[in-house]
C-alpha positions as CSV (number, residue, x, y, z in Angstrom):
1,M,-8.6,95.8,38.8
2,R,-11.4,97.7,40.5
3,Q,-9.4,100.9,40.2
4,L,-8.5,100.2,36.6
5,A,-12.2,99.7,35.7
6,A,-13.1,102.9,37.6
7,H,-10.4,104.9,35.8
8,F,-11.8,104.1,32.4
9,K,-15.4,103.6,33.6
10,T,-15.7,100.3,31.7
11,S,-15.1,96.6,32.2
12,P,-11.4,95.6,32.2
13,D,-12.0,93.0,29.5
14,Q,-13.0,95.8,27.1
15,L,-9.7,97.7,27.4
16,S,-7.0,97.8,24.9
17,A,-3.2,97.5,25.2
18,A,-2.8,101.2,24.6
19,Q,-5.3,102.0,27.4
20,L,-3.4,99.7,29.8
21,R,-0.1,101.5,28.9
22,D,-1.8,104.9,29.5
23,Y,-3.0,103.7,32.9
24,L,0.4,102.5,34.0
25,L,1.9,105.8,33.0
26,F,-0.9,107.6,34.9
27,L,0.0,105.6,38.1
28,K,3.7,106.4,37.7
29,N,3.6,110.1,36.5
30,D,0.4,111.5,37.9
31,K,-0.2,109.4,41.0
32,Q,3.5,109.1,41.6
33,F,3.3,105.6,42.8
34,A,6.5,104.1,44.3
35,A,8.2,101.3,42.5
36,S,7.0,98.7,45.0
37,T,3.4,99.9,44.8
38,L,3.5,100.1,41.0
39,R,4.9,96.6,40.9
40,L,2.0,95.3,43.0
41,A,-0.5,97.0,40.7
42,Y,1.2,95.6,37.6
43,S,1.3,92.1,39.0
44,G,-2.4,92.0,39.6
45,I,-3.1,93.4,36.1
46,K,-0.7,90.9,34.5
47,F,-2.4,88.0,36.3
48,F,-5.8,89.1,35.1
49,Y,-4.7,89.5,31.4
50,T,-2.7,86.4,31.3
51,R,-4.8,84.0,33.4
52,T,-8.4,85.2,33.7
53,V,-8.8,87.0,30.3
54,P,-5.8,86.0,28.2
55,R,-4.4,88.8,26.0
56,D,-1.3,88.5,23.8
57,W,-0.1,92.0,24.5
58,R,3.5,93.0,24.1
59,I,3.4,95.2,27.2
60,L,2.7,92.2,29.4
61,K,5.9,90.5,28.3
62,S,8.3,93.4,27.9
63,L,7.5,95.7,30.8
64,R,10.0,95.4,33.7
65,I,9.7,97.6,36.7
66,P,13.1,98.2,38.3
67,K,13.6,97.2,41.9
68,P,14.6,100.3,44.0
69,K,17.9,99.9,45.9
70,T,16.7,101.2,49.2
71,L,16.4,99.8,52.7
72,P,13.2,97.7,53.0
73,D,10.5,98.6,55.5
74,V,10.5,95.0,57.0
75,L,14.0,93.6,57.4
76,S,15.0,89.9,57.3
77,I,16.0,88.1,60.4
78,A,19.7,88.3,59.5
79,E,19.5,92.0,58.8
80,V,17.7,92.6,62.2
81,R,20.3,90.6,64.0
82,R,23.1,92.6,62.4
83,L,21.5,95.9,63.2
84,I,21.0,94.9,66.9
85,E,24.5,93.6,67.2
86,A,25.9,96.8,65.7
87,T,24.0,99.1,68.2
88,H,24.1,96.6,71.2
89,R,20.5,97.4,71.9
90,P,17.5,98.6,69.9
91,P,17.0,102.4,70.1
92,G,13.7,102.5,71.9
93,G,12.5,106.0,72.9
94,A,11.3,109.3,71.5
95,L,12.5,112.8,70.7
96,S,12.2,115.7,73.1
97,Q,9.6,118.4,72.4
98,D,12.2,120.7,70.8
99,G,13.7,117.8,68.9
100,S,17.2,118.5,70.3
101,Q,17.6,115.3,72.4
102,W,16.8,111.6,72.3
103,L,15.0,110.3,75.4
104,A,15.8,106.6,75.6
105,S,13.3,104.3,77.3
106,R,13.9,101.4,79.6
107,S,15.1,98.2,78.0
108,D,11.9,96.3,79.2
109,F,9.5,99.1,78.1
110,F,7.1,98.7,75.2
111,L,3.8,100.6,75.7
112,P,2.4,102.7,78.6
113,V,0.0,100.3,80.3
114,R,-2.2,103.1,81.8
115,A,-2.8,104.6,78.4
116,L,-3.3,101.2,76.9
117,S,-6.0,100.3,79.4
118,V,-8.1,103.4,78.5
119,L,-7.7,102.6,74.8
120,F,-8.6,98.9,75.2
121,R,-11.7,99.8,77.2
122,A,-12.9,102.2,74.6
123,K,-12.3,99.7,71.7
124,F,-14.0,96.9,73.7
125,R,-17.0,99.2,74.3
126,D,-17.3,100.1,70.6
127,A,-17.1,96.4,69.6
128,L,-20.0,95.6,72.0
129,K,-22.1,98.4,70.5
130,T,-21.4,97.1,67.0
131,A,-22.5,93.6,68.0
132,G,-25.6,94.9,69.8
133,L,-24.5,93.7,73.2
134,Y,-23.7,97.0,74.9
135,H,-27.0,97.2,76.8
136,Q,-26.3,93.9,78.5
137,V,-23.3,95.3,80.4
138,D,-23.6,97.1,83.7
139,P,-22.8,100.9,83.1
140,Q,-20.6,100.9,86.2
141,V,-18.1,98.8,84.3
142,W,-17.2,101.7,82.0
143,R,-16.5,104.0,85.0
144,Q,-13.9,101.8,86.5
145,D,-10.2,101.6,85.6
146,W,-9.4,98.5,83.6
147,V,-6.2,96.5,84.2
148,V,-4.3,95.6,81.1
149,H,-1.2,93.4,81.5
150,S,1.7,93.6,79.1
151,R,4.8,91.5,79.1
152,P,7.4,90.4,76.5
153,A,6.6,87.3,74.5
154,G,9.7,86.7,72.4
155,D,11.8,89.0,70.2
156,G,9.4,89.1,67.3
157,R,11.6,87.1,64.9
158,A,8.8,84.7,64.1
159,S,6.4,87.6,63.3
160,L,9.0,89.2,61.0
161,K,9.7,85.9,59.3
162,Y,6.0,85.5,58.6
163,L,5.2,89.1,57.6
164,A,8.3,90.0,55.6
165,P,7.4,88.1,52.4
166,Y,4.0,89.9,52.2
167,V,5.2,93.4,52.3
168,F,6.2,93.9,48.6
169,R,4.8,90.7,47.1
170,V,1.5,89.4,46.0
171,A,-0.1,86.4,47.7
172,I,1.0,83.9,45.0
173,S,3.4,84.4,42.0
174,D,2.7,83.3,38.4
175,R,5.4,80.6,38.5
176,R,3.6,78.8,41.4
177,I,0.5,78.2,39.3
178,V,1.0,74.8,37.7
179,S,-2.3,74.5,35.7
180,F,-5.9,75.7,35.6
181,D,-9.1,75.1,33.7
182,D,-12.7,76.4,33.8
183,Q,-13.3,74.7,37.2
184,T,-10.0,74.2,39.1
185,V,-6.6,75.7,39.8
186,T,-3.5,73.7,40.7
187,F,-0.6,75.4,42.4
188,S,2.5,74.5,44.3
189,Y,3.2,75.4,47.9
190,R,5.6,74.6,50.7
191,K,4.6,73.9,54.3
192,S,6.1,76.0,57.1
193,G,9.3,74.4,58.3
194,S,9.6,72.1,55.2
195,N,11.7,72.5,52.1
196,R,9.6,70.1,50.0
197,W,7.3,71.5,47.4
198,R,3.7,70.1,47.2
199,Q,0.8,70.6,44.9
200,M,-2.8,71.5,45.7
201,T,-5.9,71.7,43.5
202,L,-8.8,73.9,44.5
203,S,-12.0,75.1,42.8
204,A,-11.8,78.4,41.1
205,M,-14.0,80.1,43.7
206,E,-12.1,78.7,46.6
207,F,-8.8,79.8,45.0
208,I,-10.2,83.4,44.5
209,R,-11.5,83.4,48.1
210,R,-8.1,82.5,49.5
211,F,-6.4,85.0,47.2
212,L,-8.7,87.9,48.3
213,Q,-7.8,87.2,52.0
214,H,-4.4,88.8,51.2
215,V,-5.9,91.9,49.5
216,L,-6.1,94.9,51.8
217,P,-9.4,96.8,52.0
218,S,-9.6,100.2,50.3
219,G,-7.8,102.9,52.4
220,F,-5.4,100.4,54.1
221,Q,-1.7,100.1,53.3
222,K,0.8,97.4,54.2
223,V,3.4,99.7,55.8
224,R,2.6,102.9,57.6
225,H,5.2,105.2,59.2
226,Y,4.6,107.1,62.4
227,G,6.5,109.7,64.4
228,F,10.0,110.6,63.2
229,L,9.7,107.9,60.5
230,S,6.8,109.7,58.9
231,A,7.4,111.7,55.7
232,N,5.8,114.8,57.5
233,S,8.3,114.7,60.3
234,R,10.1,118.1,60.8
235,L,13.3,116.2,61.8
236,S,15.1,114.2,59.3
237,I,16.0,110.5,59.9
238,E,19.7,111.4,59.7
239,A,19.3,113.9,62.6
240,V,17.5,111.2,64.7
241,R,20.3,108.7,64.0
242,R,22.9,111.3,65.3
243,L,20.8,111.9,68.5
244,V,20.5,108.1,69.1
245,T,24.2,107.7,68.7
246,L,25.0,110.5,71.2
247,A,22.4,109.1,73.7
248,N,24.0,105.7,73.6
249,G,27.4,107.2,74.4
250,Q,29.0,106.4,71.1
251,L,31.4,108.7,69.2
252,L,29.9,110.7,66.4
253,V,32.3,111.9,63.7
254,L,31.2,114.6,61.3
255,L,33.3,115.1,58.2
256,S,33.2,118.4,56.4
257,Q,34.0,119.0,52.8
258,P,35.8,122.1,51.7
259,Q,33.6,124.5,49.8
260,Q,34.6,124.6,46.1
261,T,34.6,128.0,44.5
262,P,32.5,127.9,41.3
263,I,34.4,128.5,38.1
264,C,33.3,131.6,36.4
265,L,34.0,131.6,32.7
266,P,34.8,135.0,31.1
267,R,32.0,136.6,29.2
268,V,32.8,137.5,25.6
269,R,32.0,141.0,24.5
270,C,31.8,142.6,21.1
271,S,35.0,144.4,20.1
272,R,33.0,147.3,18.6
273,C,30.0,148.1,20.8
274,G,31.1,146.3,24.0
275,G,27.8,144.3,24.3
276,L,27.6,140.7,25.5
277,L,27.8,138.0,22.8
278,R,25.4,135.1,22.9
279,L,26.0,131.8,21.1
280,S,23.3,131.2,18.5
281,S,24.8,128.5,16.3
282,V,28.1,126.7,15.4
283,A,29.2,126.6,11.8
284,L,31.6,123.7,10.9
285,P,34.0,124.1,8.1
286,H,33.1,122.3,4.9
287,R,35.3,119.4,3.8
288,P,37.3,120.5,0.7
289,C,36.3,118.6,-2.5
290,R,39.0,116.7,-4.2
291,F,38.7,115.5,-7.8
292,D,40.7,112.7,-9.5
293,T,42.3,114.3,-12.5
294,S,44.5,111.3,-13.4
């Protein structure tokens, strides 16, 4: 809603349905938002104009953003299990400098501990400076090598199960809001590990506070790709898949399709001057008129 107000330079409650339609077209055509990002923006706008400032606009009822049929950035537990079982092990590693070979890492490797110790020391120093406690630490501490210990703590399934619902969804959907008035909001929820739905009533300010905890600050995004997964990578993801397949000792089969010769239609020329003829219009024969003379 902050971006909507900044776009028109006015309060959102002063906008019309036509302006809202123009803004959604601006996000889709000019900003080229992905379908998932556009759906998040529309969900927040719809919540505002149906709950906070009710508007009986047709666009809030008829607009449907199609869900793209692509592979999600965060997979479900069953999808992760199927991928791991299909490849026998997750493809940890990196590409060589020339991009022609996949360099697989050890099965128990996650991050370089030496580089991680330098990074952790720098971030800890910056945090102390922000808190005003940097002068209380002996300067010799920052000249020594820090020891950072890293060890596996599970396979990440619990983290995936918790984070996956938040990737392409808002904090709470409209159907979970049971009722509301000028002071309170009642919504349904389900505890972790339980299938029974419960109801909770909060004050309007507390509900807004909890909702805003799920809104990312400006400049942040939920999913960010790095390395060969980045859109700026000079190597396509298909080429990376082929290199990983070869590095794991699996058979890679490439199927080629025969090149089809394009069909060239004969060019019609004038029988008198020999120039090329160009189709300008098509004249259909008129239906003959019949009169009843009986």
